[in-house]
N, C-alpha and C positions, 0 to 999 in steps of 0.2 A: 691451663690455657692451651689451646691448639697451637701447633708450630707454624702452620701455613698462615701467611699474612698477606693482605693486599694493602697497598700503600695509598693513602689519601693524598692526592696531589695538592700542591700549594697553588693558590690563585689569589688574585687581589680581592680584598674586601671592599665594601662600599666606603669604608673610612680610609682606604688607601694603604693599609698594611697587608702583608701576605698572610694567607692562612698558614697555620702551623702544619707541617708535613707529618701527620700522625701515622706511624707504623706500629705503635705500641698501644694496646688498649688501656693500659694503666695511665699513660700520658693523656690520652683522650678523656678518660674518666676524671682525672684531676683538673683538666681544663674545664670540663663540663661542670664539675663541682664549684669551681671558682665563679663561673658565669652564673650558675643558679643562685648562689649566695648573693652575688652582686645584684641580681634581679629581685631579691627580697624573699627568698625561700624562708618560711617562717620558723622552721625548726631545724637549724643546721645539724644538730647531732643525729637527726633522724633521716637525713637525706640519703645516706648510703644504704643500699640493700644489695643482696646478691643479684637481683634482677638488673641493677645498674651495671654491674660488671658484665652481665650477659649481653646487654645492649651494646656496650662498648666493644665487646668481643665480636659481636655480629657485624658491626660496622667496619671494624678494622680487619677482621678475618673473613671467613666465608660462610658465616652462619646465617640463619633465617632472621632477618631484621624485623619483619612483621610479627613473627611469633615472639621474639624477645621483647618487643615494645608492648605487645599485648600482655605478656607476663608482668611487665612493669606497671601497666595500667591497673591490673588486678591488685598488685602489691600496694600501689598508692591508695586505692580505694579501701583496702582492708586496714591500712594504717590511719585512715580517717583524713587523708589528704583530699581536698576539694578538686573537682575536675579542672577548674580554672588554674589552680596552682600546678597541677600535674601537666597541663598543656604549656604553661609558661616554662616549666622545667624542660620539657621536650624541645621547645623553641630555643632555649638557652644552649642546649646541646647542638642543635643544627646550625646555630650561628658560628660554631667553631668548625663547621665543615664546609666544603665547597658549595654545597646546595644552598646554604644560607637559611632556608626555611624547610620544615618537614614536608615531604610529599603528602598528598591527600590520603593515600593508602595508609601511610604511617599514622597520621592524625586519627584516621578512622579506627585503626587497630587499637590505639590507646584509649580513645573515648568509649568505644563499644565494650572493651574489656573492663574499663572502669565502671561503666554503667551496670554491666552484668554482675560484677562483684558487689556493687553497692546494693543492688536489688536483692541478691542472694543473702546478704548479711543483715538486711534490714529487719528489725523486730516488728511484730504485728502492732505494737503500741506506738510506733513512730508516726508522727503527724505531718511529715514533709516528704514530698517526692524527692528522691536523691538527685535527680538531674536538674529539674527546674527550681527546686527549693520551695515550691508552693505548698501551702498547708492543705490538709483535707477539709472537706465541708464540715465534718464533725468538729474539728478544732475551731473552725470559724463560728459555728453555732455556740460553742463553749465561750469563745471570746465575746460574742454578742451578749450572752447571759451575764458575764462578768461586768461588761460595760453598762448594761441597764441597771444592774444592782448598784454599781458605784454611783451612777448618776441619780438614782432614786435616793440613795443615802445622802448625797450632796445637795439634793433639791434642784438639780439642773436638768433641763430637758436634753435628752440625748441628741436631738437634731441640731442643737446649738453648737455642739462640740465635734460631732462625727457625722460622716456621710458614707454612703455605699458606692464604691467605684465598680462599674460594670464594664467588662472588656469582652468584645466579640472578635476573636481571631480566626476568621473563616478559613485561612490557608491551612490551619492545622487539621482540618477535616480530611483533606486529601493527601497529607504528607504521611509517608510510611518509612520504615527502616531508618537508614542513616539520616535522611532529610528530616524526619520527625524528631530524631534525637537532637540534631543541631538546632532546630526551631525551638524545642523545649528549653534547651540550654540557653539560647539567646533570649528567649522570652523572660526567663527568670533573671538573667543578668540585667536586662533593660528595666524591668520592674524595680529591681533593687537599686539601680543607679538613680532612679527618680524618686522612689519612695524608700528611703534608706533608714528611716527611723523605726518607730514601734508599730508601724502599720501591719495588719494581718492580711495577707494575700493568699487566696485559696483557689484551687482548681475546682470548678463546678461542672466539669464535663469536658468533652473533647476540645471544644473551641471557646469555652467561657471561663473567665477569671473574675472573681469577686474580691473586693477588698474593703476592710474597714479603715478609712483614712480620716485624717484630721480635716475639719472644715475651717478654712481660713481664706483670706483674699487671694493667696497664691495658688489655691487649688486648681482653678481653670488653666492657669499657665503650666502647672505641672502635668496636667492631663494632656495638654497640647504638646509639651515636651516629650511625653511618653510616646505619643503617636509618631512623632518625628524620629525618635530613637529606634523604635521598632521598624520603621520603614527604611531608614538609612543604615542602621547598624546591624539589623537582623534580617533584612529582606522580607519582612512581614508587612506587606502593603494592604491598604484597604481596611485597616483595623478600625473598628468602631469602639469608642471609649467615651463614657459619660458618667455623670454623677446623679444618683437618686437620693432623695431625702430619706432619712430613717424614720419609720413610724414611731408614734409616741409610746407604744407598748411592745414588750418582748414578743408576744404571740404574733403581732403584726410584722415584726422584724423577721421572724421565722418564715412567715408566709412570703415575704418579699424575697428572701434567699431562695425559697423553693420555686418561685415563679419568675425569677429574674431573667431566665432565658426566653421567656415569652414576651418580654418587653422589647426584644430586638426586632 
């Protein structure tokens, strides 16, 4: 540990208690660990890494906080930690500090490093985008084939049980860099918060998402809820979302998947 230290001043929290006056990175790390576990870190034994110590050292000492946080983001991704859990962990740390919340530059450093490490380590056979969690079109076609085979074996028309969700997120076309990363992250979170079961959701291009979803009386309400969540929670406004009936045959379904963007 470096000997020079800067002291983190004590201020009042929103809950009325003073912040602890951290001048020791070990004390800050231990408080961070307790806060992360209280927030629901899923693998307590895997929380600590050398990058955790580096972040605490940078915050209490005179190190490069952005570089240390970026290294932590990379380590979290390589350990299989999801970006949401990594962000929750970082927020747990900053609740122990006077700032209360991570600065935008710190959040950016973590997420960009996490995304780069995830992409670098992804295998060619992986069928999900590491940021949004959306499947590939190849996987969606595979799921379609499985669905049609099962329905044929059961003697049930596919259209009675499933439908195709089509989403047109026009804002993604112009988003670049950090904004694009955040939009993709938020898009995946919103989709999974509404369709949290066994639905297959896939990216069909820059602005299009397709999904095999269950057909039931609640489906229109779920689509409306998705539009609302995307607008209010992710800042993705003007999203068009609707349901198309699945054709009676698998070749017809393939044609629908390939031409869905022309229905917009």
